Residue frames as qw, qx, qy, qz and C-alpha x, y, z in Angstrom:
[[0.413, 0.872, 0.193, -0.180, -3.26, -14.41, -6.39],
 [0.587, -0.182, 0.397, 0.682, -0.84, -13.75, -9.18],
 [0.314, 0.829, 0.030, -0.462, -0.62, -10.69, -11.39],
 [0.812, 0.492, 0.138, 0.280, 0.65, -10.87, -14.94],
 [0.590, -0.181, 0.068, 0.784, 4.10, -9.45, -15.65],
 [0.131, 0.572, 0.360, 0.725, 2.28, -6.75, -17.63],
 [0.427, -0.828, -0.259, -0.256, 0.47, -5.55, -14.50],
 [0.744, -0.464, -0.069, 0.476, 3.63, -5.95, -12.44],
 [0.477, 0.141, 0.187, 0.847, 5.54, -3.67, -14.84],
 [0.096, -0.709, -0.347, -0.606, 2.65, -1.19, -14.87],
 [0.591, -0.775, -0.224, 0.023, 2.59, -1.00, -11.08],
 [0.691, -0.267, 0.027, 0.672, 6.37, -0.54, -10.94],
 [0.292, 0.383, 0.266, 0.835, 6.20, 2.30, -13.45],
 [0.302, -0.776, -0.324, -0.449, 3.31, 3.97, -11.61],
 [0.699, -0.627, -0.184, 0.291, 5.10, 3.61, -8.28],
 [0.577, -0.046, 0.102, 0.809, 8.16, 5.31, -9.78],
 [0.044, 0.574, 0.316, 0.754, 6.02, 8.14, -11.17],
 [0.515, -0.774, -0.329, -0.165, 4.39, 8.53, -7.76],
 [0.710, -0.368, -0.139, 0.584, 7.86, 8.99, -6.23],
 [0.200, -0.282, 0.141, 0.928, 8.29, 12.17, -8.26],
 [0.349, 0.619, 0.696, -0.099, 4.75, 13.11, -9.31],
 [0.194, 0.879, 0.039, -0.435, 5.67, 16.44, -10.89],
 [0.166, -0.555, 0.662, 0.476, 8.24, 14.92, -13.23],
 [0.831, 0.440, -0.098, -0.325, 8.02, 13.40, -16.69],
 [0.586, -0.401, 0.683, 0.170, 9.92, 10.17, -17.39],
 [0.481, 0.469, -0.595, -0.441, 11.25, 8.61, -20.57],
 [0.968, -0.032, -0.079, -0.237, 10.34, 4.97, -21.17],
 [0.732, 0.383, -0.466, 0.318, 14.01, 4.06, -21.49],
 [0.061, -0.560, 0.522, -0.641, 14.79, 5.62, -18.10],
 [0.731, -0.280, 0.362, -0.506, 12.31, 3.47, -16.20],
 [0.954, 0.213, -0.193, -0.079, 13.07, 0.37, -18.29],
 [0.524, 0.492, -0.544, 0.432, 16.76, 0.70, -17.43],
 [0.269, -0.504, 0.506, -0.646, 16.15, 1.47, -13.75],
 [0.771, -0.158, 0.417, -0.454, 13.96, -1.62, -13.25],
 [0.203, -0.289, 0.900, 0.255, 15.59, -3.97, -15.77],
 [0.607, 0.473, 0.563, -0.303, 12.46, -4.19, -17.92],
 [0.467, 0.261, 0.600, 0.595, 12.37, -4.58, -21.69],
 [0.051, 0.301, -0.031, -0.952, 11.91, -1.13, -23.23],
 [0.301, -0.089, -0.663, -0.679, 9.54, -2.52, -25.88],
 [0.356, -0.441, -0.822, 0.057, 7.41, -4.28, -23.28],
 [0.173, -0.474, -0.420, 0.754, 7.31, -1.16, -21.11],
 [0.118, 0.098, -0.318, -0.936, 6.25, 0.92, -24.14],
 [0.379, -0.329, -0.758, -0.417, 3.16, -1.33, -24.46],
 [0.359, -0.494, -0.664, 0.431, 2.48, -0.94, -20.73],
 [0.091, -0.309, -0.092, 0.942, 2.76, 2.85, -21.05],
 [0.237, -0.117, -0.548, -0.794, 0.32, 2.86, -23.95],
 [0.433, -0.458, -0.765, -0.131, -2.25, 0.88, -21.94],
 [0.319, -0.462, -0.488, 0.668, -1.76, 3.07, -18.85],
 [0.042, 0.162, -0.142, -0.976, -2.38, 6.13, -21.03],
 [0.342, -0.246, -0.690, -0.589, -5.46, 4.54, -22.62],
 [0.459, -0.505, -0.717, 0.139, -6.81, 3.84, -19.12],
 [0.128, -0.875, -0.125, -0.450, -6.23, 7.45, -18.05],
 [0.755, -0.566, -0.128, 0.306, -3.58, 6.80, -15.41],
 [0.489, -0.397, 0.222, 0.744, -0.80, 8.66, -17.22],
 [0.446, 0.864, 0.060, -0.228, -0.38, 11.33, -19.84],
 [0.752, -0.040, 0.364, 0.549, 2.20, 11.10, -22.59],
 [0.227, 0.906, -0.097, -0.344, 4.02, 13.64, -24.67],
 [0.873, 0.287, 0.203, 0.338, 5.97, 12.78, -27.82],
 [0.436, 0.810, -0.079, 0.385, 9.12, 14.34, -29.12],
 [0.461, 0.302, -0.450, 0.703, 12.13, 16.00, -27.54],
 [0.140, -0.228, 0.466, -0.843, 11.55, 16.57, -23.88],
 [0.723, -0.205, -0.319, -0.578, 8.57, 14.21, -24.02],
 [0.138, 0.140, -0.917, 0.348, 7.81, 11.30, -21.78],
 [0.516, -0.493, -0.604, -0.355, 5.02, 10.27, -19.47],
 [0.015, -0.199, 0.565, -0.801, 3.73, 11.39, -16.10],
 [0.043, 0.392, 0.861, -0.321, 0.80, 10.73, -13.79],
 [0.087, -0.486, -0.504, -0.709, -2.52, 12.06, -15.05],
 [0.534, -0.731, -0.226, -0.359, -3.86, 12.40, -11.50],
 [0.213, -0.690, 0.570, -0.392, -2.31, 12.84, -8.06],
 [0.393, 0.168, -0.901, 0.074, -0.98, 9.54, -6.68],
 [0.217, 0.051, 0.712, -0.666, -3.39, 9.89, -3.74],
 [0.626, 0.302, 0.096, -0.713, -6.28, 9.67, -6.22],
 [0.680, 0.314, -0.599, -0.282, -5.23, 6.35, -7.81],
 [0.745, -0.375, 0.487, -0.258, -5.79, 3.06, -6.02],
 [0.112, -0.351, 0.899, 0.237, -3.94, -0.13, -6.79],
 [0.486, 0.312, 0.789, -0.208, -7.31, -1.84, -7.14],
 [0.528, 0.743, 0.144, -0.385, -8.43, 0.36, -10.00],
 [0.160, 0.668, -0.648, -0.330, -5.11, -0.21, -11.80],
 [0.255, -0.138, 0.957, 0.032, -5.29, -3.99, -11.39],
 [0.536, 0.494, 0.614, -0.303, -8.94, -4.09, -12.49],
 [0.425, 0.781, -0.141, -0.434, -8.16, -1.99, -15.56],
 [0.197, 0.605, -0.736, -0.234, -5.26, -4.19, -16.60],
 [0.027, -0.115, 0.991, -0.058, -6.39, -7.63, -15.39],
 [0.557, 0.123, 0.270, -0.776, -10.17, -7.21, -15.65],
 [0.780, 0.269, -0.329, -0.460, -10.60, -9.89, -18.31],
 [0.366, 0.322, -0.861, 0.145, -8.52, -12.53, -16.53],
 [0.821, -0.401, -0.194, -0.357, -10.37, -15.24, -14.65],
 [0.367, -0.633, 0.637, -0.242, -8.73, -16.48, -11.46],
 [0.398, -0.076, 0.913, 0.040, -9.82, -20.03, -12.26],
 [0.016, -0.114, -0.784, -0.609, -11.64, -21.54, -15.19],
 [0.094, -0.596, -0.797, 0.012, -15.07, -21.57, -13.53],
 [0.086, -0.661, -0.237, 0.707, -14.84, -17.78, -13.07],
 [0.126, -0.010, 0.559, 0.819, -14.87, -17.27, -16.84],
 [0.450, 0.167, 0.029, -0.877, -17.99, -15.65, -18.26],
 [0.700, 0.114, -0.524, -0.472, -18.90, -18.90, -20.02],
 [0.839, -0.404, 0.217, -0.294, -18.27, -21.00, -16.89],
 [0.012, 0.587, -0.805, -0.087, -15.38, -22.86, -18.46],
 [0.741, 0.090, -0.615, -0.255, -15.22, -26.64, -18.56],
 [0.173, -0.378, 0.749, -0.516, -15.15, -27.36, -14.84],
 [0.549, -0.145, -0.787, -0.241, -16.49, -30.85, -14.13],
 [0.218, -0.161, -0.751, 0.602, -17.00, -30.04, -10.44],
 [0.318, 0.052, 0.104, -0.941, -19.86, -27.61, -11.02],
 [0.236, -0.736, -0.046, -0.633, -22.50, -27.31, -9.66],
 [0.814, -0.522, -0.254, 0.025, -21.31, -29.21, -6.55],
 [0.575, 0.353, -0.322, 0.664, -17.95, -27.45, -6.17],
 [0.514, -0.792, -0.292, 0.150, -17.26, -26.19, -2.65],
 [0.603, -0.211, 0.065, 0.767, -14.10, -24.30, -3.63],
 [0.252, 0.565, 0.373, 0.691, -15.49, -21.63, -5.95],
 [0.308, -0.888, -0.259, -0.223, -17.14, -19.55, -3.22],
 [0.672, -0.621, 0.036, 0.402, -13.96, -19.57, -1.12],
 [0.559, 0.084, 0.308, 0.765, -11.82, -18.53, -4.07],
 [0.050, 0.745, 0.368, 0.554, -14.29, -15.75, -4.85],
 [0.487, -0.860, -0.150, 0.033, -14.08, -14.54, -1.24],
 [0.692, -0.362, 0.168, 0.601, -10.27, -14.63, -1.36],
 [0.399, 0.403, 0.365, 0.738, -10.27, -12.66, -4.60],
 [0.166, -0.862, -0.307, -0.367, -12.59, -10.07, -3.07],
 [0.620, -0.729, -0.030, 0.288, -10.37, -9.74, 0.03],
 [0.636, -0.038, 0.282, 0.717, -7.34, -9.28, -2.24],
 [0.199, 0.582, 0.378, 0.692, -9.10, -6.57, -4.24],
 [0.379, -0.881, -0.273, -0.078, -10.43, -4.84, -1.09],
 [0.645, -0.532, 0.079, 0.543, -6.85, -4.49, 0.13],
 [0.452, 0.151, 0.375, 0.795, -5.74, -3.07, -3.23],
 [0.039, -0.769, -0.441, -0.462, -8.75, -0.73, -3.26],
 [0.491, -0.848, -0.166, 0.106, -7.71, 0.59, 0.16],
 [0.631, -0.397, 0.223, 0.628, -4.15, 1.31, -0.99],
 [0.364, 0.912, 0.021, -0.187, -3.25, 4.41, -2.99],
 [0.762, 0.490, -0.101, 0.411, -0.35, 4.79, -5.32],
 [0.036, -0.835, 0.304, -0.457, 1.01, 7.47, -2.97],
 [0.759, -0.534, 0.324, -0.183, 1.35, 4.86, -0.22],
 [0.916, 0.009, 0.316, 0.247, 3.51, 2.71, -2.51],
 [0.356, 0.916, -0.183, -0.018, 5.55, 5.48, -4.12],
 [0.880, -0.021, 0.036, 0.473, 9.03, 4.37, -5.13],
 [0.142, -0.952, 0.075, 0.262, 11.25, 7.24, -4.14],
 [0.611, 0.713, -0.304, 0.162, 14.25, 8.24, -6.25],
 [0.830, -0.087, -0.291, 0.468, 17.64, 7.01, -5.15],
 [0.372, -0.873, -0.019, 0.314, 19.46, 9.21, -2.71],
 [0.345, 0.887, -0.306, 0.020, 22.20, 11.37, -4.10],
 [0.904, 0.099, -0.250, 0.333, 25.53, 9.63, -4.44],
 [0.383, 0.313, -0.304, 0.815, 27.15, 12.69, -2.85],
 [0.399, -0.736, -0.542, 0.072, 25.44, 13.25, 0.50],
 [0.028, -0.900, 0.086, -0.426, 25.67, 16.70, 2.05],
 [0.573, 0.148, -0.569, 0.571, 28.67, 17.03, 4.33],
 [0.493, -0.772, -0.384, 0.116, 28.11, 17.79, 7.98],
 [0.200, 0.806, -0.201, 0.520, 29.63, 21.04, 9.18]]
């Protein structure tokens, strides 16, 4: 299974938000931290907001934060929301694609089962379980 870079960036951003769920982040902050294009991340943020995973606030002091607790968001629902229209292989397309192996193909059912196992695992995993915690302070507390 392979996720698009769009979904990869979305999951990274959500994991970072889950690491500090009460905080609002600027797009530039996360883009810089993860080495992601700010413009590309802005599109990801817009889609995450449209899907209801994050809330955004414009202007000074604005940014984006989780719309729900990280324990209430599964990786499966994020991946489905962002990758829902992507077919794993051509024969999984709504129109059946142009596969010459159908109807005698013996691979399609196995690929469908693998996809379902992949999604079951993501459905069983919350964002809280994958939270990306902030970096430790550069000045650790001194022992007395």
